C-alpha atoms as one frame of an Amber mdcrd trajectory, in Angstrom:
protein
 163.799 126.059 175.304 162.648 129.702 175.244 160.096 128.927 172.498 158.696
 126.051 174.581 158.358 128.263 177.648 156.642 130.976 175.620 154.210 128.459
 174.141 153.416 127.165 177.632 152.955 130.719 178.903 150.596 131.547 176.038
 148.569 128.381 176.671 148.293 129.188 180.369 147.426 132.798 179.624 144.000
 131.632 178.532 143.595 129.162 181.384 140.844 130.208 183.788 139.355 128.979
 187.049 135.576 128.647 187.094 133.373 128.322 190.156 130.739 125.595 189.876
 128.045 125.398 192.544 127.053 122.068 194.055 123.525 122.351 195.464 122.976
 119.137 197.390 120.922 117.666 200.267 123.612 117.002 202.868 121.109 117.070
 205.751 117.429 116.168 205.943 115.626 113.163 204.491 117.822 112.914 201.368
 121.175 113.314 203.112 122.500 109.838 202.229 121.951 110.270 198.481 123.195
 113.844 198.606 126.447 112.707 200.216 126.854 110.017 197.549 126.387 112.494
 194.708 128.723 115.001 196.404 131.507 112.409 196.400 131.127 111.959 192.639
 131.144 115.729 192.071 134.402 116.123 194.008 136.035 113.201 192.181 135.082
 114.797 188.849 136.708 118.092 189.897 139.843 116.245 191.017 140.157 114.329
 187.726 139.270 117.325 185.555 141.752 119.656 187.259 144.600 117.189 186.742
 143.963 116.850 183.011 142.802 120.294 181.815 144.317 123.767 181.556 141.104
 125.320 182.870 140.344 124.616 186.528 137.102 124.043 188.417 136.478 125.200
 191.974 133.504 123.587 193.699 131.471 125.517 196.266 128.872 123.361 197.997
 125.677 124.589 199.668 123.398 122.222 201.603 119.764 122.524 200.447 118.610
 120.557 203.525 116.314 118.394 201.313 113.837 121.297 201.096 112.531 123.152
 197.994 112.799 126.677 199.456 116.322 125.990 200.715 117.241 124.615 197.251
 116.242 127.936 195.642 118.176 129.875 198.290 121.212 127.624 197.680 121.200
 128.353 193.932 120.866 132.106 194.545 123.697 132.033 197.107 125.963 130.110
 194.707 125.236 132.617 191.935 126.220 135.452 194.289 129.497 133.613 194.957
 130.363 133.601 191.266 129.150 130.153 190.162 128.833 129.830 186.379 126.722
 126.641 186.602 125.085 124.273 189.098 125.601 120.528 189.519 123.590 118.473
 192.008 120.009 118.471 193.203 118.012 115.488 194.413 114.254 114.929 194.335
 112.207 116.429 191.501 110.187 118.610 193.895 113.448 120.261 195.051 115.050
 120.390 191.602 112.057 122.035 189.910 112.180 125.358 191.812 115.992 125.256
 192.065 116.424 124.827 188.315 113.868 127.606 187.719 116.040 129.871 189.860
 119.143 128.851 187.883 117.292 129.425 184.610 116.336 132.980 185.634 119.987
 133.643 186.464 121.112 132.275 183.077 122.992 129.344 184.672 123.066 125.742
 183.483 121.584 123.284 186.007 122.894 119.718 185.633 121.506 116.773 187.619
 120.930 113.050 187.917 118.553 113.426 190.847 115.253 114.309 189.152 113.264
 112.117 186.771 109.891 113.896 186.728 109.107 114.528 183.043 107.818 118.050
 183.728 111.451 119.018 184.384 112.225 118.626 180.668 108.776 119.543 179.333
 108.416 122.996 180.890 110.701 125.010 178.624 113.755 125.257 180.914 116.489
 126.290 178.463 119.377 125.679 180.855 118.271 122.367 182.394 120.106 119.096
 181.692 119.863 115.621 183.229 121.599 112.329 182.506 118.783 109.996 183.623
 114.985 109.860 183.292 111.806 107.996 184.172 111.824 105.972 180.957 115.190
 104.425 181.862 113.915 103.366 185.303 110.668 102.011 183.856 112.477  99.793
 181.359 114.633  98.336 184.128 111.746  97.592 186.514 109.572  96.113 183.759
 112.451  94.003 182.460 113.110  92.547 185.913 109.414  91.759 186.509 109.251
  90.066 183.091 112.287  87.916 183.925 110.616  86.959 187.219 107.448  85.990
 185.368 105.392  87.891 187.962 101.637  87.694 187.376 100.594  90.130 190.117
 102.303  93.228 191.520 101.344  95.642 194.304 102.794  99.106 193.684 103.282
 101.311 196.764 104.097 104.866 195.720 104.614 108.342 197.148 102.207 111.017
 195.899 105.154 113.206 194.849 105.107 113.927 191.121 108.112 111.865 189.977
 107.076 108.798 191.973 103.414 109.079 190.913 104.408 109.351 187.242 106.654
 106.286 187.408 104.094 104.186 189.312 101.264 105.114 186.919 103.366 104.362
 183.863 104.556 100.985 185.173 100.983 100.014 186.116  99.752 100.792 182.580
 102.454  98.706 180.929 101.984  95.777 183.328  98.196  95.821 182.850  98.637
  95.848 179.047 100.741  92.677 179.425  98.090  90.898 181.462  99.755  91.388
 184.842  97.463  92.285 187.764  98.890  95.609 189.014  97.308  97.175 192.119
  98.403 100.620 193.335  98.564 102.054 196.853  99.519 105.719 197.199 100.858
 107.283 200.386 101.464 110.814 201.604 105.215 111.548 201.853 104.724 112.531
 205.506 103.496 109.125 206.711 105.774 106.793 208.627 103.499 103.823 209.430
 103.093 101.565 206.397 101.465  98.648 208.230  97.891  99.460 206.999  99.070
  99.356 203.354 101.100  96.162 203.853  98.156  94.542 205.645  95.856  95.416
 202.732  98.331  93.841 200.288  98.591  90.751 202.507  94.823  90.236 202.923
  93.385  91.609 199.643  95.980  91.862 196.872  97.877  88.662 197.667 100.421
  89.750 195.054 103.622  87.951 194.122 105.748  91.105 194.211 105.765  94.470
 196.013 107.195  97.384 194.020 108.163 100.422 196.108 108.334 103.779 194.319
 109.616 106.296 196.824 112.771 107.472 198.569 115.121 106.074 201.208 113.029
 106.761 204.310 109.938 105.373 202.548 111.727 102.112 201.719 112.868 101.737
 205.299 109.303 102.231 206.599 107.783  99.838 204.052 110.388  97.125 204.646
 110.023  97.405 208.426 106.253  97.012 208.145 106.662  94.069 205.771 109.089
  92.336 208.142 106.468  92.522 210.893 103.437  91.457 208.806 105.241  89.096
 206.383 102.944  89.296 203.322 103.263  86.155 201.152 105.213  87.867 198.345
 108.267  86.545 196.521 110.241  89.781 196.118 110.588  93.365 197.334 111.647
  95.780 194.564 112.400  99.503 194.704 113.835 102.093 192.352 116.426 104.824
 193.017 118.528 105.085 196.209 117.906 101.531 197.397 120.573  99.199 195.969
 123.434 101.134 197.560 126.177 100.114 200.005 125.029 102.940 202.305 121.631
 101.263 202.704 123.279  97.860 203.248 125.539  99.319 205.949 122.864 101.311
 207.765 119.987  98.800 207.515 121.608  95.337 207.295 118.475  93.607 208.611
 116.198  95.169 205.974 118.218  94.836 202.765 118.932  91.110 202.133 117.558
  90.056 198.694 115.933  93.479 198.089 116.129  94.829 194.513 116.754  98.389
 193.346 118.139 100.249 190.356 121.950 100.153 190.182 124.340 100.697 187.296
 127.236  99.243 189.257 127.704  96.083 191.241 129.289  96.521 194.658 132.238
  96.135 194.954 132.460  97.921 191.601 134.401  96.714 188.580 135.521  98.976
 185.730 136.871  97.921 182.349 137.386 101.295 180.596 140.220 103.792 181.118
 137.651 106.414 182.180 136.172 103.970 184.689 139.534 103.085 186.167 140.476
 106.769 186.449 137.194 107.427 188.299 137.609 104.415 190.619 141.246 105.202
 191.456 140.486 108.861 192.205 137.418 107.906 194.263 139.340 105.395 196.381
 142.170 107.894 196.899 139.783 110.639 198.046 137.321 108.574 200.080 139.187
 105.360 201.016 136.261 103.178 199.957 134.640 101.542 196.932 132.557 103.830
 194.669 128.814 103.306 194.312 126.368 104.327 191.597 125.397 107.627 193.266
 129.020 108.700 193.062 129.123 107.457 189.490 126.120 109.624 188.545 127.606
 112.667 190.301 130.888 112.116 188.466 129.348 111.755 184.997 126.995 114.748
 185.255 129.788 116.949 186.611 132.470 115.842 184.159 130.168 116.548 181.192
 129.422 119.973 182.681 133.101 120.792 183.317 134.045 119.757 179.779 131.308
 121.998 178.354 132.549 124.921 180.481 136.097 124.341 179.183 134.971 124.304
 175.546 132.909 127.457 176.082 135.894 129.097 177.807 138.069 128.418 174.771
 135.467 130.200 172.644 134.907 133.018 175.132 131.204 132.185 175.463 130.870
 131.058 179.117 128.833 134.169 180.030 126.975 134.234 176.713 125.039 130.961
 176.937 127.981 128.930 175.695 127.849 126.249 178.415 124.323 125.171 177.441
 125.268 125.370 173.782 128.262 123.080 174.307 126.235 120.603 176.368 123.736
 120.270 173.496 126.657 119.212 171.281 127.700 116.480 173.748 127.853 112.960
 172.349 130.171 110.655 174.201 130.461 107.361 176.003 130.475 107.685 179.778
 130.344 105.444 182.833 126.537 105.297 182.424 126.637 104.667 178.665 126.341
 107.038 175.738 125.064 110.516 176.618 123.439 112.890 174.149 121.119 115.712
 175.155 117.878 116.459 173.335 116.804 120.080 172.842 114.901 119.875 176.160
 118.010 118.736 178.065 117.047 115.064 178.444 119.560 112.260 177.875 118.259
 110.337 174.863 120.038 107.051 175.633 119.472 106.311 179.312 118.621 102.755
 180.410 119.085 101.653 183.999 120.001  98.242 185.441 118.603  96.351 188.411
 120.717  95.290 191.365 119.997  92.977 194.275 121.475  93.003 197.771 123.181
  89.606 198.061 125.108  89.140 201.310 127.301  92.227 201.756 127.452  92.787
 197.990 125.135  94.236 195.355 124.844  92.097 192.236 123.556  93.329 188.871
 120.749  90.923 187.934 119.122  92.714 184.953 119.636  92.887 182.021 121.172
  89.457 181.511 124.023  90.775 179.344 125.177  93.006 182.233 124.420  90.576
 185.090 127.157  89.787 187.597 125.054  87.117 189.372 121.739  85.298 189.071
 118.796  86.823 190.899 117.735  85.179 194.159 114.028  84.630 193.481 111.959
  84.039 195.510 114.059  86.081 197.930 113.027  88.248 200.893 114.685  90.110
 203.777 112.825  88.044 206.364
């Protein structure tokens, strides 16, 4: 008995609590996605703390969806003892925030930024679990399954959205698909002139929206008024979510967006069931893919901190070093980080709002329902 107690005491002697900063947009234009990621971060901390000797304490700072506030949030979290940052949404916010973390020698982990410059600018402490290539493959795969011969791409002039739109247009054009692009300033709210141009000049079969939540809402509202003769409305991140279905029920029917999970979600693995049970206990609702992303990025970070703690290297660059050794199956598939911090294996899926649910419709091997095509929200 005494030997057992001594062994337990010795094990706990080396147990430490680490502060991890969550820098997230909880107000401003990205508040809905920030709240979704925050839920996943908190679930990860809950699960991790129940199963590990080391403990994680989350301190959250709202970056208000603004680049300058994102930098200030990282600096504030560092002053409060954070050893790493999880969170961030929007590449234009993440870029300066991760630079600030890099200067402070802190790992910055995200699923909210897909601009390729984030991993091509020499940030030694930057890691992400998703990327533009994974979104591109999903959008192109869906369009191929639809057999679309003409696509109008409406995209924000922000860097991540411009990169994705340009890349998709090139691939579509190389496959003989007529791909017309229409850029818009992130500040605009009236999309009727663009929709009217598509209706009268492009006459495309599909509209692809590459933007953020408020952009989608503006585009879909304009399209409902002008009713261009398209067969589908497709978007990328932050669109196929239950939050959007709840807040804009008139705009979402039959709309497509990237989604790793159907809604309601189903999980087959032990890790998935642990996540879902903890999520439902904490938030009394079904998890969505934003929470799933927040959970995966944070759990990988917490595990790396724990391994570095065991080696005594947390404050000597050990967290980044341990993340580069990561190779494991997660709720978003296998994750391995390249030297630049990018996840080598990321491929997204496409979901469609069908009734009150979100069905996975691409790829076929992951589909939970057939796509409704043609299908529009008007």
